C-alpha positions as CSV (number, residue, x, y, z in Angstrom):
1,M,-50.5,-0.9,27.6
2,R,-51.4,-4.5,28.4
3,R,-55.0,-3.5,29.2
4,Y,-55.4,-1.9,25.8
5,F,-54.0,-5.0,24.2
6,R,-56.5,-7.2,26.0
7,L,-59.4,-5.0,25.0
8,Y,-58.2,-5.0,21.4
9,R,-57.9,-8.8,21.4
10,T,-61.4,-9.1,22.9
11,D,-62.9,-6.8,20.3
12,L,-61.1,-8.6,17.4
13,G,-62.5,-11.9,18.6
14,E,-66.0,-10.6,18.8
15,Y,-65.7,-9.1,15.4
16,I,-64.5,-12.4,13.8
17,Y,-67.2,-14.4,15.6
18,A,-69.9,-12.0,14.4
19,W,-68.7,-12.4,10.8
20,Y,-68.7,-16.1,11.2
21,R,-72.3,-16.1,12.4
22,Y,-73.4,-13.8,9.6
23,V,-71.7,-15.9,6.8
24,Y,-73.0,-19.1,8.4
25,R,-76.6,-17.9,8.4
26,R,-76.4,-16.6,4.8
27,L,-75.0,-19.8,3.5
28,Y,-77.3,-21.9,5.5
29,G,-80.3,-20.0,4.1
30,V,-79.1,-20.4,0.5
31,F,-78.5,-24.1,0.7
32,S,-81.8,-24.7,2.6
33,K,-83.8,-23.0,-0.2
34,F,-81.8,-25.0,-2.8
35,E,-82.6,-28.2,-1.1
36,R,-86.4,-27.3,-0.9
37,I,-86.6,-26.5,-4.6
38,K,-84.7,-29.6,-5.5
39,G,-87.1,-31.7,-3.4
40,L,-90.2,-30.1,-5.1
41,I,-88.8,-30.9,-8.6
42,T,-88.0,-34.4,-7.6
43,V,-91.5,-35.0,-6.3
44,V,-93.1,-33.6,-9.5
45,L,-90.9,-35.7,-11.8
46,Y,-91.5,-38.8,-9.7
47,R,-95.3,-38.4,-9.7
48,Q,-95.5,-37.8,-13.4
49,R,-93.6,-41.1,-14.1
50,G,-91.5,-39.7,-17.0
51,R,-94.1,-37.4,-18.4
52,F,-91.6,-34.5,-18.4
53,T,-88.6,-36.5,-19.7
54,R,-88.9,-35.4,-23.4
55,P,-89.4,-31.7,-22.6
56,F,-86.5,-31.9,-20.1
57,V,-84.1,-33.4,-22.7
58,H,-85.2,-30.8,-25.3
59,T,-84.7,-28.0,-22.9
60,A,-81.2,-29.3,-21.9
61,M,-80.1,-29.7,-25.6
62,G,-81.4,-26.2,-26.4
63,G,-79.4,-24.8,-23.5
64,L,-76.2,-26.6,-24.7
65,V,-76.7,-25.1,-28.2
66,A,-77.2,-21.6,-26.9
67,M,-74.1,-21.9,-24.6
68,S,-72.0,-23.1,-27.6
69,V,-73.1,-20.1,-29.7
70,V,-72.3,-17.7,-26.9
71,L,-68.9,-19.2,-26.1
72,A,-67.7,-19.8,-29.7
73,P,-66.0,-16.4,-30.1
74,V,-64.2,-16.8,-26.8
75,L,-62.9,-20.3,-27.6
76,A,-61.8,-19.1,-31.1
77,S,-59.7,-16.3,-29.7
78,S,-58.2,-18.5,-27.1
79,F,-57.2,-21.3,-29.5
80,P,-56.5,-19.7,-32.9
81,G,-56.2,-22.0,-35.9
82,V,-54.4,-21.6,-39.2
83,D,-55.4,-18.4,-40.9
84,K,-56.5,-18.2,-44.5
85,E,-53.3,-16.5,-45.8
86,S,-51.0,-19.2,-44.4
87,L,-53.1,-21.9,-46.2
88,T,-53.1,-20.1,-49.6
89,D,-49.4,-19.1,-49.3
90,Q,-48.1,-22.6,-48.7
91,Q,-45.0,-23.5,-50.7
92,P,-44.9,-26.6,-52.9
93,E,-43.7,-29.9,-51.4
94,T,-40.3,-29.7,-52.9
95,E,-39.7,-26.3,-51.5
96,I,-40.8,-27.4,-48.0
97,M,-38.3,-30.4,-48.2
98,R,-35.5,-28.0,-49.2
99,T,-36.2,-25.7,-46.2
100,T,-36.4,-28.7,-43.8
101,E,-33.0,-29.9,-45.0
102,T,-31.4,-26.4,-44.5
103,D,-32.7,-26.2,-40.9
104,T,-30.6,-29.3,-40.0
105,A,-27.4,-27.2,-40.4
106,T,-25.5,-26.2,-37.3
107,Q,-26.7,-22.8,-36.0
108,V,-23.9,-20.6,-34.6
109,S,-24.9,-19.1,-31.3
110,E,-24.1,-15.5,-30.5
111,K,-23.4,-16.4,-26.9
112,V,-19.9,-16.9,-25.4
113,R,-19.1,-20.6,-25.6
114,D,-17.7,-22.3,-22.5
115,K,-16.8,-25.7,-23.9
116,V,-15.9,-27.6,-27.1
117,M,-18.8,-28.0,-29.5
118,D,-19.5,-30.2,-32.5
119,Y,-20.0,-28.7,-36.0
120,Q,-21.1,-30.7,-39.0
121,V,-19.4,-29.7,-42.2
122,Q,-21.8,-28.4,-44.9
123,T,-21.4,-28.6,-48.6
124,G,-19.1,-25.8,-49.8
125,D,-17.5,-25.3,-46.3
126,T,-13.8,-24.6,-46.1
127,A,-11.6,-24.7,-43.0
128,S,-11.0,-20.9,-43.2
129,E,-14.7,-20.2,-43.5
130,I,-15.5,-22.4,-40.5
131,A,-12.7,-20.7,-38.5
132,D,-14.0,-17.3,-39.3
133,K,-17.5,-18.3,-38.4
134,F,-16.4,-19.3,-34.9
135,G,-13.7,-16.7,-34.4
136,I,-10.8,-19.1,-34.1
137,S,-7.7,-20.0,-36.1
138,V,-7.5,-22.7,-38.8
139,D,-4.7,-24.4,-36.8
140,T,-7.0,-24.6,-33.8
141,I,-9.4,-26.7,-35.9
142,R,-6.6,-28.8,-37.3
143,W,-5.0,-29.5,-33.9
144,E,-8.3,-30.4,-32.1
145,N,-9.4,-32.8,-34.9
146,N,-6.0,-34.3,-35.6
147,L,-6.0,-33.3,-39.2
148,T,-2.7,-33.4,-41.1
149,S,-4.2,-31.0,-43.7
150,V,-7.2,-28.7,-43.5
151,N,-8.1,-29.9,-47.0
152,Q,-9.2,-33.2,-45.5
153,I,-12.6,-31.9,-44.4
154,K,-15.7,-33.1,-46.3
155,P,-19.5,-32.6,-46.0
156,G,-21.1,-34.5,-43.2
157,Q,-17.9,-34.7,-41.2
158,T,-18.2,-33.6,-37.5
159,L,-15.5,-31.3,-36.3
160,K,-14.6,-30.3,-32.7
161,I,-14.7,-26.5,-32.3
162,L,-12.8,-24.9,-29.3
163,P,-14.3,-21.7,-27.8
164,V,-11.1,-19.7,-28.5
165,T,-7.9,-20.0,-30.5
166,G,-5.5,-22.4,-28.8
167,V,-5.4,-26.0,-27.7
168,K,-7.2,-28.3,-25.3
169,H,-5.1,-30.1,-22.7
170,K,-5.9,-33.0,-20.4
171,V,-4.0,-32.6,-17.1
172,G,-1.5,-35.4,-16.2
173,R,0.1,-36.3,-13.0
174,G,2.6,-33.7,-11.7
175,E,1.6,-31.0,-14.1
176,T,1.0,-27.4,-13.1
177,I,-0.3,-24.3,-14.8
178,Y,3.3,-23.2,-15.4
179,S,4.5,-26.5,-16.9
180,I,1.4,-26.7,-19.2
181,A,1.7,-23.1,-20.4
182,K,5.4,-23.7,-21.1
183,K,4.6,-26.9,-23.1
184,Y,2.3,-25.0,-25.4
185,N,4.3,-21.7,-25.5
186,A,1.4,-19.9,-23.8
187,N,1.1,-17.4,-21.0
188,P,0.1,-19.0,-17.7
189,Q,-1.9,-15.9,-16.8
190,G,-4.0,-16.5,-19.9
191,V,-4.8,-20.0,-18.7
192,V,-5.9,-18.7,-15.3
193,D,-7.9,-15.8,-16.7
194,F,-9.9,-18.0,-19.1
195,P,-13.3,-17.9,-17.2
196,F,-14.3,-21.5,-17.9
197,N,-11.1,-23.1,-16.6
198,T,-11.6,-24.4,-13.1
199,F,-9.0,-25.2,-10.3
200,A,-9.0,-27.5,-7.3
201,D,-7.7,-24.6,-5.3
202,N,-8.2,-21.1,-6.6
203,E,-5.6,-19.6,-4.3
204,V,-2.7,-21.6,-5.8
205,F,-4.4,-22.7,-9.1
206,S,-3.9,-26.4,-8.3
207,L,-5.1,-28.9,-10.9
208,A,-6.8,-32.4,-10.7
209,V,-5.4,-35.2,-12.8
210,G,-7.7,-35.9,-15.8
211,Q,-9.4,-32.5,-15.9
212,E,-9.4,-30.6,-19.2
213,L,-8.1,-27.1,-19.7
214,I,-8.4,-24.6,-22.6
215,I,-5.0,-23.1,-23.3
216,P,-5.7,-19.7,-25.1
217,D,-3.2,-19.0,-27.9
218,G,-1.5,-22.3,-27.2
219,V,0.5,-24.0,-30.0
220,K,1.0,-27.7,-30.4
221,P,4.6,-28.5,-29.2
222,A,5.8,-29.9,-32.5
223,E,4.8,-26.7,-34.3
224,I,6.1,-24.1,-31.8
225,Q,8.4,-21.6,-33.6
226,W,10.4,-19.0,-31.7
227,S,9.4,-15.4,-32.2
228,P,10.3,-12.4,-30.0
229,A,7.5,-11.2,-27.8
230,R,6.0,-7.8,-28.6
231,S,7.7,-5.1,-26.5
232,V,7.0,-1.4,-25.9
233,A,9.5,1.2,-24.8
234,Q,8.6,2.9,-21.5
235,Q,7.6,6.5,-22.1
236,T,7.5,9.2,-19.4
237,P,6.6,12.4,-21.2
238,N,6.4,15.8,-19.6
239,A,3.4,16.3,-17.3
240,G,0.3,17.5,-19.1
241,V,-3.3,18.4,-18.5
242,V,-6.2,16.0,-18.7
243,S,-6.8,15.2,-22.4
244,A,-10.4,15.2,-23.5
245,L,-9.4,13.2,-26.5
246,G,-8.6,10.0,-24.6
247,N,-4.9,9.9,-25.6
248,F,-2.8,7.7,-23.3
249,V,0.9,6.8,-23.0
250,W,2.2,3.4,-22.0
251,P,2.1,3.0,-18.2
252,I,5.1,0.7,-18.2
253,G,7.7,-0.9,-20.6
254,G,7.9,-4.6,-21.1
255,R,6.5,-7.6,-23.0
256,I,2.7,-7.8,-23.9
257,T,2.0,-11.3,-22.6
258,Q,-1.7,-11.3,-23.0
259,G,-4.0,-9.2,-25.2
260,Y,-7.6,-8.0,-25.1
261,R,-10.3,-10.5,-25.5
262,F,-13.9,-11.2,-24.3
263,Y,-12.8,-12.8,-21.0
264,H,-9.7,-10.6,-20.5
265,Q,-10.7,-7.1,-21.2
266,G,-7.3,-5.4,-20.9
267,I,-3.7,-6.1,-21.6
268,D,-0.9,-7.7,-19.5
269,I,2.6,-6.2,-19.7
270,A,5.4,-8.1,-18.0
271,T,8.7,-6.8,-16.8
272,A,10.9,-7.0,-13.7
273,F,9.2,-7.1,-10.3
274,G,9.1,-3.6,-8.8
275,T,9.3,-1.7,-12.0
276,P,7.6,1.8,-11.6
277,V,4.2,2.2,-13.2
278,V,3.2,5.7,-14.5
279,A,-0.1,7.4,-15.0
280,A,-1.2,7.0,-18.6
281,D,-2.8,10.5,-18.5
282,S,-3.5,13.2,-15.9
283,G,-6.4,12.9,-13.5
284,R,-7.6,12.2,-10.0
285,V,-6.9,8.9,-8.1
286,V,-10.2,7.3,-7.1
287,V,-8.9,3.9,-5.9
288,S,-5.5,3.1,-4.3
289,G,-4.8,-0.2,-2.6
290,W,-6.7,-3.4,-2.3
291,P,-10.0,-2.3,-0.8
292,D,-12.3,-5.2,-1.9
293,G,-10.0,-8.3,-2.1
294,S,-10.8,-8.6,-5.8
295,G,-8.6,-10.5,-8.4
296,Y,-7.0,-7.2,-9.4
297,G,-4.9,-7.3,-6.2
298,I,-3.3,-4.0,-5.2
299,R,-4.4,-1.5,-7.8
300,V,-4.7,2.2,-8.8
301,E,-7.7,3.7,-10.7
302,I,-7.5,7.2,-12.2
303,D,-10.5,9.2,-13.3
304,H,-9.3,11.5,-16.1
305,G,-12.3,13.8,-16.0
306,N,-13.3,13.2,-19.7
307,G,-15.3,10.0,-19.3
308,Y,-12.3,7.7,-19.2
309,I,-10.9,5.7,-16.3
310,T,-7.6,3.8,-16.3
311,R,-7.0,0.8,-14.1
312,Y,-3.6,-0.6,-13.1
313,G,-3.7,-4.0,-11.4
314,H,-1.5,-6.6,-9.6
315,L,0.8,-3.9,-8.2
316,S,3.2,-4.7,-5.3
317,K,2.8,-1.2,-3.9
318,T,1.0,2.1,-4.6
319,L,2.8,5.4,-4.5
320,V,-0.3,7.6,-4.5
321,G,-3.4,8.1,-2.3
322,T,-7.1,8.2,-3.0
323,G,-8.2,11.8,-4.0
324,Q,-4.7,12.8,-5.1
325,T,-4.2,14.4,-8.5
326,V,-1.5,13.2,-10.8
327,N,0.1,14.3,-14.0
328,R,0.7,12.1,-17.0
329,G,3.9,10.2,-16.5
330,D,3.9,10.5,-12.7
331,R,4.8,7.3,-10.8
332,I,1.7,5.8,-9.2
333,G,2.9,2.3,-8.1
334,L,5.3,-0.6,-8.5
335,E,4.7,-3.7,-10.6
336,G,3.9,-6.9,-8.7
337,S,1.9,-10.1,-8.6
338,T,-0.9,-9.5,-6.1
339,G,-4.5,-10.9,-6.6
340,R,-5.3,-13.4,-9.3
341,S,-1.8,-13.5,-10.8
342,T,0.7,-16.1,-11.8
343,G,3.8,-13.8,-12.0
344,P,4.9,-10.2,-12.0
345,H,3.1,-8.1,-14.6
346,L,0.8,-5.1,-14.9
347,H,-2.8,-5.6,-15.9
348,F,-3.9,-2.4,-17.6
349,E,-7.5,-1.4,-18.6
350,I,-9.2,1.6,-20.1
351,V,-12.8,2.1,-19.2
352,R,-15.5,4.4,-20.6
353,G,-19.1,4.4,-19.4
354,G,-18.6,1.1,-17.6
355,V,-17.3,-0.5,-20.8
356,K,-13.7,-1.9,-20.9
357,L,-12.1,-0.9,-24.2
358,N,-9.0,-2.3,-26.0
359,P,-6.1,-0.3,-24.7
360,L,-4.1,-1.0,-27.8
361,N,-6.5,1.3,-29.7
362,F,-5.6,4.2,-27.5
363,L,-2.0,3.9,-26.3
364,K,0.5,6.2,-28.0
């Protein structure tokens, strides 16, 4: 083997050297001829003492003109100017000024916002119109801008706009997720789930003094009014077959502590730790346990065979195994607080075609 390798290396070296000699001779020949021709031209021009100066200049100018004519179409296509229609269709000066002024208005982006933005109030704006434009509540605008009345806004005024309905909070010494959520009558899980809130330690959700948090659905302390949380009665109907209509029953009874939104595409239902969780419809278990260490914690996923998948997260224990078939209403696990969770609750999702849908539109 080594002998063949040495022969191959020798042949490769000889091949490269032969190419080098060939290229060298060719280039040497070309440059030698060029130097000889240049020398002859120099001798002729020198001996004639400027006799060929005028013909030489004329010939050079003619060459430039010819080159310009040939290259003109290429340059025109590479650097297009203003077409005839745009010149003839120009608007009068007053119209141009009006359009320019309109362009200075704040443009609302379709992208999900991760921070507070500034909005300049336009003539005719109302607080409710601005709130609708950004998908937040009027109170959110009022709280963030310290307005005693939403009727105070006027054209030219700059308003701070939060990315979601709620309040912004600056963390003080000794504060925790739980104390802040309690202060604003909000759900601590909602604060944790908001994707643009950061933590000094993601395991225990520790905070740094001075950092700012968005508190989704938070209410200013002076304006908190007591209202009972939404509750649903646990339903465990008779076992049925897989429904192709996508009809689902409540997987657990309790309080809905967080609803469906762009960063939390499911609902949270809180009740006592260890409460049984039931299958929302019949199907086959495709995930059982905590196989990937994700924020869902211990979970169960059921494929209902009609394009729908339901997901049950933050369980303390599963009562079914992967591949097992279950009927609607069968117990599949116990409520817990595993994964990215701040307290006992069930995180419930309905998925179709990889898209997470709002469960409240389906639960019966």
